[in-house]
C-alpha positions in Angstrom: 67.6 79.0 54.5 67.4 76.7 51.4 70.4 76.4 49.2 68.9 74.0 46.6 69.1 74.7 42.9 65.4 73.7 42.6 63.2 75.8 44.8 60.0 73.8 44.2 58.6 72.2 47.3 55.5 70.4 48.6 54.1 71.2 52.0 51.7 69.4 54.2 49.0 71.2 56.1 49.5 68.8 59.0 52.9 70.4 59.7 52.6 73.9 58.3 50.9 75.5 61.3 53.6 74.1 63.6 56.3 75.4 61.3 54.8 78.9 61.3 54.5 78.8 65.1 58.2 77.8 65.1 58.9 80.9 63.0 57.7 83.1 65.9 59.6 80.9 68.5 62.9 81.3 66.7 62.2 84.6 65.0 63.8 83.3 61.8 62.1 82.7 58.5 62.8 80.0 55.9 61.1 79.5 52.6 61.1 75.7 53.1 60.2 75.3 56.8 57.8 78.2 56.6 56.9 78.3 52.9 56.6 81.8 51.4 56.2 83.2 54.9 57.7 86.6 54.2 57.2 86.7 50.5 54.3 88.3 48.6 52.7 84.9 48.2 52.1 84.5 52.0 48.4 83.8 52.3 47.1 82.3 55.5 46.0 84.3 58.6 48.4 84.3 61.5 45.7 84.1 64.2 45.8 80.3 64.6 49.6 79.9 64.1 50.1 82.6 66.7 47.8 80.9 69.1 49.7 77.7 68.6 53.0 79.6 69.2 51.7 80.9 72.5 50.6 77.4 73.5 54.0 75.8 72.6 55.8 78.6 74.3 53.8 78.2 77.5 54.3 74.4 77.4 58.1 74.9 77.1 58.2 77.4 79.9 56.5 74.7 82.1 59.6 72.6 81.5 58.3 70.2 78.8 61.0 70.1 76.1 60.6 66.8 74.3 58.8 67.5 70.9 56.7 64.4 71.1 55.5 65.4 74.6 54.7 68.9 73.5 52.7 67.6 70.6 50.8 65.2 72.8 49.7 68.1 74.9 48.9 70.0 71.7 46.7 67.2 70.6 45.0 66.9 74.0 44.1 70.6 73.9 42.7 70.2 70.3 40.8 67.1 71.4 39.2 69.0 74.3 38.2 71.8 71.9 36.7 69.3 69.5 34.3 68.1 72.2 32.4 71.3 71.6 31.4 69.8 68.2 29.4 67.1 70.1 27.7 69.6 72.4 26.8 72.0 69.6 25.5 69.2 67.4 23.1 68.3 70.2 22.0 71.8 71.0 21.6 73.0 67.4 19.5 69.9 66.6 17.5 70.1 69.8 16.7 73.8 69.3 15.1 73.0 65.9 13.9 69.4 66.3 13.3 66.5 68.7 15.4 65.0 71.5 15.7 61.8 69.5 17.3 63.7 66.5 19.5 65.7 68.9 20.9 62.7 70.6 21.6 60.9 67.4 23.4 63.9 66.0 25.5 64.1 69.2 26.4 60.4 68.9 27.4 60.7 65.3 29.7 63.7 66.2 31.2 61.6 69.0 31.9 58.4 67.2 32.0 59.3 63.5 35.0 57.4 62.2 36.8 60.4 60.7 36.5 63.0 63.4 38.6 61.7 66.4 41.7 61.4 64.2 41.1 64.7 62.4 40.2 66.6 65.6 43.7 66.3 67.2 45.5 67.6 64.2 46.5 71.2 63.4 44.1 71.4 60.5 42.4 74.8 60.1 39.4 73.1 58.5 38.7 71.3 61.7 39.8 74.0 64.2 37.2 76.4 62.7 34.3 74.0 63.3 33.5 74.9 67.0 33.5 78.6 66.1 31.3 78.1 63.0 28.9 75.9 64.9 28.9 78.2 68.0 28.1 81.2 65.9 25.3 79.2 64.1 23.9 78.2 67.5 23.7 81.8 68.6 22.0 82.9 65.4 19.4 80.2 65.8 18.9 81.1 69.4 18.4 84.8 68.6 16.1 84.0 65.6 13.9 81.6 67.5 13.6 83.4 70.8 13.0 86.8 69.3 14.7 88.7 72.1 18.2 89.7 73.3 19.1 90.9 69.8 22.7 91.5 71.0 23.2 87.8 70.7 23.6 88.3 66.9 26.6 90.5 67.6 28.3 87.7 69.5 27.3 85.2 66.8 29.0 87.4 64.2 32.1 87.5 66.4 32.4 83.7 66.6 31.7 83.4 62.8 34.5 86.0 62.2 37.0 83.8 64.2 35.9 80.8 62.1 36.6 83.0 59.0 40.0 84.0 60.1 41.0 80.4 60.8 39.5 79.1 57.5 38.5 81.9 55.0 36.1 79.7 53.0 33.8 79.3 56.1 32.6 82.8 55.1 30.2 81.2 52.6 28.3 79.5 55.4 28.3 82.7 57.5 27.1 84.7 54.5 24.2 82.1 54.1 23.0 82.8 57.6 23.1 86.6 56.9 21.3 86.3 53.6 18.6 84.2 55.3 18.1 86.8 58.0 17.8 89.5 55.3 15.2 87.4 53.4 13.1 87.4 56.6 13.5 91.2 56.8 15.4 91.0 60.1 17.3 94.2 59.4 18.5 94.9 62.9 19.6 91.3 63.4 21.5 91.3 60.1 23.3 94.5 61.0 24.3 93.2 64.4 25.6 90.0 62.9 27.6 92.0 60.3 29.0 94.3 63.0 30.0 91.4 65.2 31.7 89.8 62.2 33.7 93.0 61.4 34.9 93.8 64.9 37.5 91.0 65.1 38.8 91.7 61.6 41.0 94.7 62.7 42.8 92.9 65.5 43.1 89.6 63.6 44.1 90.9 60.2 45.7 94.3 60.9 47.2 94.4 64.4 48.4 90.8 64.4 49.5 90.5 60.8 50.7 94.1 60.1 51.8 95.5 63.5 53.3 92.2 64.9 54.4 90.4 61.8 55.0 93.2 59.4 52.8 92.3 56.5 51.0 94.9 54.6 47.4 95.6 55.7 45.2 92.7 54.7 48.0 91.4 52.5 47.5 87.8 53.4 43.8 87.8 52.8 44.2 89.5 49.4 47.1 87.2 48.5 45.0 84.1 49.4 42.2 85.3 47.0 44.7 86.1 44.2 46.7 82.9 44.6 43.7 80.6 44.5 42.2 82.3 41.5 45.5 82.2 39.6 46.3 78.6 40.5 42.8 77.1 40.8 43.6 74.4 38.2 47.0 73.4 39.5 45.9 71.4 42.5 43.5 68.4 43.0 40.4 69.1 40.8 37.3 67.1 40.3 33.7 67.2 38.9 31.1 69.5 40.4 29.3 66.6 42.1 32.5 65.3 43.8 31.5 66.6 47.3 28.0 65.2 47.0 29.4 61.7 46.4 31.9 62.3 49.2 29.2 63.0 51.7 27.2 59.9 50.6 30.4 57.8 50.8 31.8 58.9 54.2 28.5 58.6 56.0 28.1 55.1 54.7 25.1 54.1 52.5 22.3 53.3 52.8 22.4 55.4 56.0 23.9 58.3 54.1 21.1 58.1 51.4 18.5 58.4 54.2 20.3 61.4 55.5 20.3 63.0 52.0 16.6 62.3 51.7 16.0 63.9 55.1 18.2 66.9 54.2 16.0 67.5 51.1 12.9 67.2 53.3 14.4 69.7 55.8 13.9 72.5 53.2 10.3 72.9 54.3 11.1 73.9 57.9 14.9 74.4 58.3 16.0 76.6 55.5 17.8 78.8 58.0 20.3 76.0 58.3 20.0 74.3 54.9 20.7 77.5 52.9 24.1 78.2 54.5 25.1 74.6 54.1 24.1 74.5 50.4 25.8 77.9 49.7 29.0 76.5 51.2 28.8 73.3 49.2 27.8 75.2 46.0 30.9 77.3 46.2 33.2 74.3 46.7 31.4 72.4 44.0 31.8 75.3 41.5 35.5 76.0 42.4 37.8 73.6 40.5 40.1 72.8 43.4 38.6 69.9 45.4 40.4 68.3 48.3 38.4 66.2 50.8 39.3 68.3 53.8 37.6 71.4 52.2 34.2 70.2 53.4 35.2 69.5 57.0 34.0 72.9 58.3 30.3 71.9 57.6 30.7 68.2 58.0 28.2 67.8 60.9 25.5 69.9 59.3 24.8 67.1 56.9 23.7 64.5 59.6 22.0 67.3 61.6 19.9 68.4 58.6 19.3 64.8 57.6 18.1 63.7 61.0 15.8 66.6 61.4 14.3 65.9 57.9 13.9 62.2 58.8 11.8 63.3 61.8 9.5 65.2 59.4 9.4 62.1 57.1 8.3 60.0 60.1 5.3 62.3 60.5 4.3 63.2 57.0 5.6 60.5 54.5 3.3 57.5 54.3 5.8 55.4 52.4 8.4 56.0 55.1 6.0 55.5 58.0 5.1 52.0 56.6 8.8 51.0 56.7 9.9 51.6 60.3 12.8 49.2 60.1 14.3 51.0 57.1 16.0 53.6 59.3 16.8 51.1 62.1 18.6 48.7 59.9 20.5 51.4 58.1 21.6 52.9 61.4 22.8 49.5 62.6 24.7 49.0 59.4 26.3 52.4 59.8 27.3 51.7 63.3 29.0 48.4 62.4 30.9 49.7 59.4 31.7 53.0 61.3 33.3 51.1 64.2 35.3 48.9 61.8 36.8 52.1 60.4 36.9 54.0 63.7 39.3 51.8 65.6 42.2 51.5 63.1 41.9 55.1 61.9 41.8 56.6 65.4 44.9 54.6 66.4 46.8 55.1 63.2 50.2 56.9 63.2 49.8 59.1 60.1 52.9 60.7 58.5 55.0 58.4 60.7 58.2 58.2 58.5 58.6 62.0 58.3 57.9 62.6 62.0 60.2 59.8 63.2 63.0 60.7 60.8 63.1 64.2 62.2 62.7 63.0 65.8 65.6 60.6 65.3 68.1 63.5 65.5 66.5 65.4 68.3 69.3 64.6 70.8 72.1 65.7 68.5 73.9 68.9 69.4 72.7 71.8 67.3 76.0 71.9 65.3 75.4 68.3 64.3 72.0 69.0 62.8 72.2 72.4 61.3 72.6 71.3 57.7 70.5 68.5 56.2 70.1 66.9 52.8 66.7 65.5 51.6 66.8 63.2 48.5 64.1 61.5 46.5 63.3 60.3 43.0 61.7 63.6 42.3 62.0 66.9 44.0 58.2 67.1 44.4 58.3 63.9 46.4 60.2 65.8 49.2 57.3 67.1 51.3 57.7 69.7 54.1 59.5 67.8 56.9 58.2 68.4 60.4 61.5 70.0 61.6 59.8 70.8 65.0 60.5 67.2 66.0 64.3 67.7 65.8 64.1 70.1 68.8 66.0 72.6 66.7 67.3 75.9 68.0 67.2 77.5 64.6 66.0 76.4 61.2 68.6 74.1 59.6 70.0 74.9 56.2 68.8 72.2 53.7 69.5 70.9 50.3 67.0 69.0 48.1 68.0 66.4 45.6 65.5 65.2 43.0 67.1 63.9 39.8 70.8 63.1 39.3 71.3 66.6 37.8 70.3 68.0 41.2 72.6 65.6 42.9 75.5 66.7 40.7 74.7 70.4 41.5 74.4 69.9 45.2 77.6 67.8 45.5 79.5 70.5 43.5 78.2 73.2 45.7 79.0 71.4 48.9 82.5 70.5 47.8 83.3 74.2 47.7 82.3 74.9 51.3 84.4 74.6 54.4 83.7 71.8 56.9 81.6 73.9 59.2 78.9 74.2 56.5 78.8 70.6 55.4 75.8 68.3 55.7 75.2 66.5 59.0 72.5 64.1 57.9 71.0 62.7 54.7 67.4 61.7 54.6 66.8 59.4 51.6 63.2 59.0 50.5 63.0 55.4 49.4 63.0 55.1 45.6 64.6 53.2 42.7 67.5 55.6 42.2 68.8 55.6 45.8 72.0 53.8 45.1 73.1 56.2 42.4 72.5 59.2 44.7 74.3 57.6 47.6 77.2 56.8 45.4 77.3 60.5 44.2 77.1 61.8 47.8 79.9 59.3 48.8 82.3 61.2 46.5 82.6 63.9 49.2 81.1 62.2 52.3 81.7 59.1 54.4 78.1 58.1 55.0 76.8 55.8 57.8 73.4 54.2 57.4 71.7 54.7 60.8 68.1 53.5 60.4 65.2 52.9 58.2 62.0 54.7 59.2 59.0 52.8 57.8 55.8 54.5 56.7 52.9 53.3 58.7 50.4 50.8 57.3 47.7 53.4 56.8 50.2 55.8 55.1 51.3 53.0 52.7 47.6 52.2 52.0 46.8 55.8 51.4 49.7 56.1 49.0 48.6 53.0 47.1 45.1 54.3 46.8 46.2 57.7 45.7 49.9 58.5 44.9 49.2 62.2 45.7 49.7 61.1 49.4 53.5 61.1 49.4 54.1 58.6 52.2 57.4 56.8 51.7 59.9 55.0 53.8 62.9 57.1 54.7 66.5 56.0 55.2 68.6 58.1 57.6 72.3 58.5 56.9 74.8 60.2 59.2 77.7 62.1 57.6 80.7 60.8 59.5 83.4 62.5 57.5 84.3 64.8 54.6 86.6 63.5 51.8 89.1 66.2 50.6 92.1 65.4 48.4 92.2 61.8 49.6 92.0 62.8 53.2 89.1 62.2 55.5 87.9 65.0 57.8 85.8 63.8 60.7 82.7 66.0 61.0 80.5 64.4 63.7 81.9 62.7 66.7 
């Protein structure tokens, strides 16, 4: 567990799910590697981390041990799951509109510059999409075909899975239910609600309480309490931020046409538009605004837009007189989209943190069971993806931010026996590196092993927005411990 005097930390959602899966693999908690996992602040549902644990456990039992190989299989599985987004984009659009609109929606889902890269990561905002869209498809099918009302139960079941993976998706699901109620479809609404409630007990009681020992629905309640209490402490923005985000990422002028079409869709497609607007309204009202928050409903924007454009082509004289408006905008979208698609799909995001941890994977366990992480500020030390070290149990770690923290850590380490000394030092590149290395050299003989560069895209993202803490990392091996002018060799 952590021994650092400053217990603040920053975690990264790209790695948190794997860390929580590792908790189950090794049956050992740690408030750094699995932040707040067994504390009252623990918030996220265990359904998805537990599924990832079962997947990793199964892969390891098949003889695959290298962390990079395991994560490659993990990404392939997530990539295959994400293909459902393409199919569902087509079938949802085709059910309501034309073959032309359906095919374009499917193409956008397949080639949109952001989705391939995001779809292979362990992000709950993306993992929930197939379940949210699948439930929506079943609601539409039941609503339009007016038979087999049991389909609403199965729709609710899928929407409940989406909710458990990403709680905020409930606003979209609620929008579907409210629409059905507005149409006086009482039985359908009741079946949708029943289907939604049925998975709640196994997902939020049996799994979290019986298996992991949390209080009943503790995580769900903690999530609500924590976000209300800390709503102003994370990335905030104006109410219209997500509107601008949609218009930006779908590339104007094409995005502006989609927005126009979405407005037009209110006349015929309120069953889809209302849930989308309810979801966006909540996130626009809530102060915390990170770009990934809108990912669960990402594809409903082009779906609604394309269906509305089909209506404009039939009813709007101004639009009908300008047939090349859409064609030229679509071509411009494709060109810019592909310019973005190739480098972003091939980028190695979070490279320095992954490779720094992977660097020590072949070390014996006793030579990587205590680590030091140092940076210019403690909050620049993000959650490191310790899974890549092929660890057998969570390492003890120390964090060094300012020089006061360095003094404190060195004093603490100097009082411990050789078995509990640090094995490696990971120095996040910053102006004060030399002073911290000099301080650590008072008790250690350090050997600089390698410099792990952040990838180009990571450096670019950090330059655009320093909240993306993507830095180069220097890896130092602790060769010996200095005690009373003697040198004790620690790692051979």
